[in-house]
N, C-alpha and C positions, 0 to 999 in steps of 0.2 A: 672375756675380755683377752686371754694370753693367746685365744685363737683370730679374735680381732687383730693383735698386733704383728702375729706374724703373718696376718692374709697385706697388712699396712709392709711391713717389711717386705712381703714376697714382690708387691706391685712396686714398691720402690724400687726394687732390684731390677725387676724388667723394664721401670721407665727411666733409670742410669742408662741400662744397653741401650733400649730404644734412642737416649740422646747420642750417644758415642756411635754409634751405629749414623744417623743423620751427620755426626760431624765427619767420619770417614765417605761420607757419599758425595759430602759438599766438598772436602779433599783432591775427592779422585774427575768430579764433574768440573773443578777449577782448573 
């Protein structure tokens, strides 16, 4: 259970990082 919790935390962190990267790319493109 603790492993799945840590896994979800890491995936959520990478997902938020990906969203941040996408937003930055959009700002650069505009």
